[in-house]
N, C-alpha and C positions, 0 to 999 in steps of 0.2 A: 503493500498499501504504500502512495505517496499523501505527503502533506504539502500540499502547495501554499506559500503565502503570500499574499497579496500585497502592494503598496500600500495600502489604506490599514495595514495589519489584520487585517480579517485574513481567513484561511478556508480552505476545502480538502478532502480527501478525493484521491482518484486509487482507482487499480491501476496497479503496476504495469500492467498488461495493456491499458490505453494510452501511454505515455510513448509519445513516441523521438520528443528532443528536448532539449535545453540549451540555447546560445543566446549571445547577445547580438542583437540586431546592429544595424551601423550607426544607428545614435547612442547604444552603449546600455540600451535596457535590456535587463534580460527576460526571456522571452522563452516559454513553455510551448510545444506545440502535443497536441492529444488527438485522440478518437474523438470524434462525434458519436455520443448516445446511441444514435441511431443506425452508426456505423457507415454513416454517409460520406464520410471523408474525414478528414484534418481541420483543426481551426487554430489559431495561435492568440496567445494571452498574455499579459505582462505578470511576472512574479518578480516579488522580491528575494525570494529563497524557496528552498524546498528540503523536504527532510524524507529519506528512507524509513518507513517505518517496520520492523520484523515481528514476524508471526511468534506470537506468544510473550511478545514486549507488552508491558503496561506504562504508556506515555500518561502523564497530567501536567 
């Protein structure tokens, strides 16, 4: 599971199999690319950071 942290401090969780890439765009912003929920393609969104969550580990 991935925890994406948005620039405003909020976050969301995504299944790791939906992640495609994390990169910096030409403006230097950190961008995540993930598969759409309906599997119709990819989309990109700005993030401040991300965390890879391991199975069986409780994060609080």
